Biotite code that builds the C-alpha atoms (Angstrom):
import biotite.structure as struc

atoms = struc.array([
    struc.Atom([-265.468, 120.491, -33.779], chain_id="A", res_id=1, res_name="GLN", atom_name="CA", element="C"),
    struc.Atom([-264.349, 121.652, -30.788], chain_id="A", res_id=2, res_name="VAL", atom_name="CA", element="C"),
    struc.Atom([-266.474, 123.867, -28.443], chain_id="A", res_id=3, res_name="ARG", atom_name="CA", element="C"),
    struc.Atom([-266.039, 125.774, -25.096], chain_id="A", res_id=4, res_name="LEU", atom_name="CA", element="C"),
    struc.Atom([-268.658, 126.755, -23.051], chain_id="A", res_id=5, res_name="VAL", atom_name="CA", element="C"),
    struc.Atom([-268.528, 129.144, -20.369], chain_id="A", res_id=6, res_name="GLU", atom_name="CA", element="C"),
    struc.Atom([-271.206, 128.985, -17.550], chain_id="A", res_id=7, res_name="SER", atom_name="CA", element="C"),
    struc.Atom([-271.336, 131.114, -14.169], chain_id="A", res_id=8, res_name="GLY", atom_name="CA", element="C"),
    struc.Atom([-271.453, 134.758, -14.763], chain_id="A", res_id=9, res_name="GLY", atom_name="CA", element="C"),
    struc.Atom([-273.986, 136.480, -12.974], chain_id="A", res_id=10, res_name="GLY", atom_name="CA", element="C"),
    struc.Atom([-275.129, 139.892, -11.190], chain_id="A", res_id=11, res_name="LEU", atom_name="CA", element="C"),
    struc.Atom([-273.523, 140.342, -7.528], chain_id="A", res_id=12, res_name="VAL", atom_name="CA", element="C"),
    struc.Atom([-272.566, 143.004, -5.127], chain_id="A", res_id=13, res_name="GLN", atom_name="CA", element="C"),
    struc.Atom([-269.547, 144.485, -4.579], chain_id="A", res_id=14, res_name="ALA", atom_name="CA", element="C"),
    struc.Atom([-267.437, 141.676, -2.193], chain_id="A", res_id=15, res_name="GLY", atom_name="CA", element="C"),
    struc.Atom([-269.221, 138.887, -3.268], chain_id="A", res_id=16, res_name="GLY", atom_name="CA", element="C"),
    struc.Atom([-267.891, 135.941, -4.845], chain_id="A", res_id=17, res_name="SER", atom_name="CA", element="C"),
    struc.Atom([-268.426, 134.078, -8.102], chain_id="A", res_id=18, res_name="LEU", atom_name="CA", element="C"),
    struc.Atom([-267.336, 131.102, -9.460], chain_id="A", res_id=19, res_name="ARG", atom_name="CA", element="C"),
    struc.Atom([-267.023, 131.029, -13.581], chain_id="A", res_id=20, res_name="LEU", atom_name="CA", element="C"),
    struc.Atom([-266.347, 127.569, -15.175], chain_id="A", res_id=21, res_name="SER", atom_name="CA", element="C"),
    struc.Atom([-265.467, 126.551, -19.251], chain_id="A", res_id=22, res_name="CYS", atom_name="CA", element="C"),
    struc.Atom([-266.058, 123.140, -20.469], chain_id="A", res_id=23, res_name="ALA", atom_name="CA", element="C"),
    struc.Atom([-264.442, 122.059, -23.998], chain_id="A", res_id=24, res_name="ALA", atom_name="CA", element="C"),
    struc.Atom([-266.591, 119.562, -25.817], chain_id="A", res_id=25, res_name="SER", atom_name="CA", element="C"),
    struc.Atom([-265.792, 117.948, -29.088], chain_id="A", res_id=26, res_name="GLY", atom_name="CA", element="C"),
    struc.Atom([-262.971, 116.254, -30.907], chain_id="A", res_id=27, res_name="SER", atom_name="CA", element="C"),
    struc.Atom([-259.993, 116.583, -28.413], chain_id="A", res_id=28, res_name="ILE", atom_name="CA", element="C"),
    struc.Atom([-256.668, 114.898, -27.953], chain_id="A", res_id=29, res_name="PHE", atom_name="CA", element="C"),
    struc.Atom([-255.026, 117.585, -25.543], chain_id="A", res_id=30, res_name="GLY", atom_name="CA", element="C"),
    struc.Atom([-255.473, 120.862, -23.798], chain_id="A", res_id=31, res_name="ILE", atom_name="CA", element="C"),
    struc.Atom([-252.144, 122.449, -23.756], chain_id="A", res_id=32, res_name="ASN", atom_name="CA", element="C"),
    struc.Atom([-253.037, 126.177, -21.470], chain_id="A", res_id=33, res_name="GLY", atom_name="CA", element="C"),
    struc.Atom([-256.439, 127.376, -20.522], chain_id="A", res_id=34, res_name="MET", atom_name="CA", element="C"),
    struc.Atom([-257.061, 130.990, -19.735], chain_id="A", res_id=35, res_name="ASP", atom_name="CA", element="C"),
    struc.Atom([-259.663, 133.444, -18.708], chain_id="A", res_id=36, res_name="TRP", atom_name="CA", element="C"),
    struc.Atom([-259.514, 136.389, -20.407], chain_id="A", res_id=37, res_name="TYR", atom_name="CA", element="C"),
    struc.Atom([-261.897, 139.933, -19.685], chain_id="A", res_id=38, res_name="ARG", atom_name="CA", element="C"),
    struc.Atom([-263.077, 142.593, -21.652], chain_id="A", res_id=39, res_name="GLN", atom_name="CA", element="C"),
    struc.Atom([-264.967, 145.976, -20.162], chain_id="A", res_id=40, res_name="ALA", atom_name="CA", element="C"),
    struc.Atom([-267.134, 148.418, -22.164], chain_id="A", res_id=41, res_name="PRO", atom_name="CA", element="C"),
    struc.Atom([-265.210, 150.525, -24.352], chain_id="A", res_id=42, res_name="GLY", atom_name="CA", element="C"),
    struc.Atom([-261.820, 148.909, -23.042], chain_id="A", res_id=43, res_name="LYS", atom_name="CA", element="C"),
    struc.Atom([-259.354, 146.229, -24.871], chain_id="A", res_id=44, res_name="GLN", atom_name="CA", element="C"),
    struc.Atom([-259.881, 141.930, -24.077], chain_id="A", res_id=45, res_name="ARG", atom_name="CA", element="C"),
    struc.Atom([-257.182, 141.599, -21.589], chain_id="A", res_id=46, res_name="GLU", atom_name="CA", element="C"),
    struc.Atom([-255.679, 138.051, -19.619], chain_id="A", res_id=47, res_name="ALA", atom_name="CA", element="C"),
    struc.Atom([-257.043, 137.722, -16.177], chain_id="A", res_id=48, res_name="VAL", atom_name="CA", element="C"),
    struc.Atom([-255.644, 134.463, -15.261], chain_id="A", res_id=49, res_name="ALA", atom_name="CA", element="C"),
    struc.Atom([-253.346, 131.248, -17.024], chain_id="A", res_id=50, res_name="THR", atom_name="CA", element="C"),
    struc.Atom([-253.073, 127.490, -16.113], chain_id="A", res_id=51, res_name="ILE", atom_name="CA", element="C"),
    struc.Atom([-250.430, 125.117, -18.112], chain_id="A", res_id=52, res_name="THR", atom_name="CA", element="C"),
    struc.Atom([-251.545, 121.225, -18.378], chain_id="A", res_id=53, res_name="SER", atom_name="CA", element="C"),
    struc.Atom([-249.104, 121.337, -15.206], chain_id="A", res_id=54, res_name="GLY", atom_name="CA", element="C"),
    struc.Atom([-251.276, 123.084, -13.266], chain_id="A", res_id=55, res_name="GLY", atom_name="CA", element="C"),
    struc.Atom([-248.478, 126.136, -13.023], chain_id="A", res_id=56, res_name="THR", atom_name="CA", element="C"),
    struc.Atom([-250.741, 129.594, -12.816], chain_id="A", res_id=57, res_name="THR", atom_name="CA", element="C"),
    struc.Atom([-250.351, 133.353, -13.472], chain_id="A", res_id=58, res_name="ASN", atom_name="CA", element="C"),
    struc.Atom([-252.722, 136.208, -12.833], chain_id="A", res_id=59, res_name="TYR", atom_name="CA", element="C"),
    struc.Atom([-253.021, 139.738, -13.596], chain_id="A", res_id=60, res_name="ALA", atom_name="CA", element="C"),
    struc.Atom([-251.650, 142.082, -10.867], chain_id="A", res_id=61, res_name="ASP", atom_name="CA", element="C"),
    struc.Atom([-255.497, 143.812, -10.650], chain_id="A", res_id=62, res_name="SER", atom_name="CA", element="C"),
    struc.Atom([-256.395, 139.912, -9.438], chain_id="A", res_id=63, res_name="VAL", atom_name="CA", element="C"),
    struc.Atom([-254.154, 138.781, -7.446], chain_id="A", res_id=64, res_name="LYS", atom_name="CA", element="C"),
    struc.Atom([-254.965, 137.085, -4.199], chain_id="A", res_id=65, res_name="GLY", atom_name="CA", element="C"),
    struc.Atom([-258.574, 137.469, -5.483], chain_id="A", res_id=66, res_name="ARG", atom_name="CA", element="C"),
    struc.Atom([-259.530, 135.309, -8.093], chain_id="A", res_id=67, res_name="PHE", atom_name="CA", element="C"),
    struc.Atom([-258.399, 131.317, -8.519], chain_id="A", res_id=68, res_name="THR", atom_name="CA", element="C"),
    struc.Atom([-258.033, 129.496, -11.332], chain_id="A", res_id=69, res_name="ILE", atom_name="CA", element="C"),
    struc.Atom([-258.112, 126.106, -11.623], chain_id="A", res_id=70, res_name="SER", atom_name="CA", element="C"),
    struc.Atom([-259.201, 122.687, -14.105], chain_id="A", res_id=71, res_name="ARG", atom_name="CA", element="C"),
    struc.Atom([-260.084, 119.199, -14.073], chain_id="A", res_id=72, res_name="ASP", atom_name="CA", element="C"),
    struc.Atom([-258.313, 117.441, -16.831], chain_id="A", res_id=73, res_name="ASN", atom_name="CA", element="C"),
    struc.Atom([-260.473, 114.593, -16.886], chain_id="A", res_id=74, res_name="ALA", atom_name="CA", element="C"),
    struc.Atom([-263.468, 116.819, -17.703], chain_id="A", res_id=75, res_name="LYS", atom_name="CA", element="C"),
    struc.Atom([-261.552, 118.808, -20.250], chain_id="A", res_id=76, res_name="ASN", atom_name="CA", element="C"),
    struc.Atom([-262.801, 122.117, -17.811], chain_id="A", res_id=77, res_name="THR", atom_name="CA", element="C"),
    struc.Atom([-261.149, 125.005, -16.014], chain_id="A", res_id=78, res_name="VAL", atom_name="CA", element="C"),
    struc.Atom([-262.655, 127.079, -13.504], chain_id="A", res_id=79, res_name="TYR", atom_name="CA", element="C"),
    struc.Atom([-262.095, 130.410, -12.583], chain_id="A", res_id=80, res_name="LEU", atom_name="CA", element="C"),
    struc.Atom([-263.400, 131.537, -8.574], chain_id="A", res_id=81, res_name="GLU", atom_name="CA", element="C"),
    struc.Atom([-263.470, 135.159, -7.999], chain_id="A", res_id=82, res_name="MET", atom_name="CA", element="C"),
    struc.Atom([-263.959, 136.470, -4.535], chain_id="A", res_id=83, res_name="ASN", atom_name="CA", element="C"),
    struc.Atom([-263.837, 140.173, -3.143], chain_id="A", res_id=84, res_name="SER", atom_name="CA", element="C"),
    struc.Atom([-265.115, 141.220, -6.255], chain_id="A", res_id=85, res_name="LEU", atom_name="CA", element="C"),
    struc.Atom([-265.094, 144.854, -7.223], chain_id="A", res_id=86, res_name="LYS", atom_name="CA", element="C"),
    struc.Atom([-266.796, 147.236, -9.725], chain_id="A", res_id=87, res_name="PRO", atom_name="CA", element="C"),
    struc.Atom([-263.762, 147.208, -11.925], chain_id="A", res_id=88, res_name="GLU", atom_name="CA", element="C"),
    struc.Atom([-264.258, 143.413, -12.115], chain_id="A", res_id=89, res_name="ASP", atom_name="CA", element="C"),
    struc.Atom([-267.576, 144.092, -14.061], chain_id="A", res_id=90, res_name="THR", atom_name="CA", element="C"),
    struc.Atom([-266.754, 142.855, -17.763], chain_id="A", res_id=91, res_name="ALA", atom_name="CA", element="C"),
    struc.Atom([-267.903, 139.959, -20.047], chain_id="A", res_id=92, res_name="ILE", atom_name="CA", element="C"),
    struc.Atom([-265.172, 137.111, -19.580], chain_id="A", res_id=93, res_name="TYR", atom_name="CA", element="C"),
    struc.Atom([-264.054, 134.754, -22.155], chain_id="A", res_id=94, res_name="TYR", atom_name="CA", element="C"),
    struc.Atom([-262.583, 131.165, -21.526], chain_id="A", res_id=95, res_name="CYS", atom_name="CA", element="C"),
    struc.Atom([-259.279, 130.166, -24.117], chain_id="A", res_id=96, res_name="HIS", atom_name="CA", element="C"),
    struc.Atom([-257.596, 127.041, -24.941], chain_id="A", res_id=97, res_name="ALA", atom_name="CA", element="C"),
    struc.Atom([-254.744, 125.527, -26.629], chain_id="A", res_id=98, res_name="PHE", atom_name="CA", element="C"),
    struc.Atom([-256.138, 122.436, -27.659], chain_id="A", res_id=99, res_name="ILE", atom_name="CA", element="C"),
    struc.Atom([-255.061, 119.697, -30.170], chain_id="A", res_id=100, res_name="ARG", atom_name="CA", element="C"),
    struc.Atom([-257.416, 117.721, -32.350], chain_id="A", res_id=101, res_name="THR", atom_name="CA", element="C"),
    struc.Atom([-256.052, 115.909, -34.739], chain_id="A", res_id=102, res_name="ARG", atom_name="CA", element="C"),
    struc.Atom([-254.510, 112.262, -33.076], chain_id="A", res_id=103, res_name="ILE", atom_name="CA", element="C"),
    struc.Atom([-252.015, 112.463, -36.024], chain_id="A", res_id=104, res_name="VAL", atom_name="CA", element="C"),
    struc.Atom([-250.641, 116.145, -35.340], chain_id="A", res_id=105, res_name="SER", atom_name="CA", element="C"),
    struc.Atom([-249.212, 117.457, -32.273], chain_id="A", res_id=106, res_name="TYR", atom_name="CA", element="C"),
    struc.Atom([-250.429, 120.906, -33.683], chain_id="A", res_id=107, res_name="GLU", atom_name="CA", element="C"),
    struc.Atom([-252.152, 123.014, -31.174], chain_id="A", res_id=108, res_name="TYR", atom_name="CA", element="C"),
    struc.Atom([-254.653, 125.762, -32.162], chain_id="A", res_id=109, res_name="ALA", atom_name="CA", element="C"),
    struc.Atom([-256.625, 128.353, -29.799], chain_id="A", res_id=110, res_name="ALA", atom_name="CA", element="C"),
    struc.Atom([-260.350, 128.093, -29.247], chain_id="A", res_id=111, res_name="TYR", atom_name="CA", element="C"),
    struc.Atom([-262.670, 131.139, -27.655], chain_id="A", res_id=112, res_name="TRP", atom_name="CA", element="C"),
    struc.Atom([-265.975, 130.601, -25.741], chain_id="A", res_id=113, res_name="GLY", atom_name="CA", element="C"),
    struc.Atom([-268.516, 132.458, -26.339], chain_id="A", res_id=114, res_name="GLN", atom_name="CA", element="C"),
    struc.Atom([-267.991, 134.848, -23.236], chain_id="A", res_id=115, res_name="GLY", atom_name="CA", element="C"),
    struc.Atom([-270.241, 135.332, -19.849], chain_id="A", res_id=116, res_name="THR", atom_name="CA", element="C"),
    struc.Atom([-270.998, 138.625, -18.424], chain_id="A", res_id=117, res_name="GLN", atom_name="CA", element="C"),
    struc.Atom([-270.001, 138.974, -14.629], chain_id="A", res_id=118, res_name="VAL", atom_name="CA", element="C"),
    struc.Atom([-271.543, 142.141, -13.671], chain_id="A", res_id=119, res_name="THR", atom_name="CA", element="C"),
    struc.Atom([-270.445, 143.621, -9.943], chain_id="A", res_id=120, res_name="VAL", atom_name="CA", element="C"),
    struc.Atom([-272.665, 146.129, -8.073], chain_id="A", res_id=121, res_name="SER", atom_name="CA", element="C"),
    struc.Atom([-271.218, 148.880, -5.914], chain_id="A", res_id=122, res_name="SER", atom_name="CA", element="C"),
])
């Protein structure tokens, strides 16, 4: 059983910062890409930032220059540093990862966290 648990969400004023964390636990034999998604009320879930196992990153245009994704492979954890937050960043933020759960197979499956609320007030 694999779990992704996010933390670090909250309420912040526009221009402020938050740092999200997502820790994977359980039967893990490898983690490939790790991502952050977000879903605002009435909108579809969208990709925010991605980091490969080798550390290559990619960002949505709306967060480039403000958000930084990083990971600690020893801790099976991915982070999202969010600076210069705007009201339009308000959403539930979800962690997503491709995880190998069996030592006899090189197959990676997708897992999601339960989400953490980020609210940015104007």
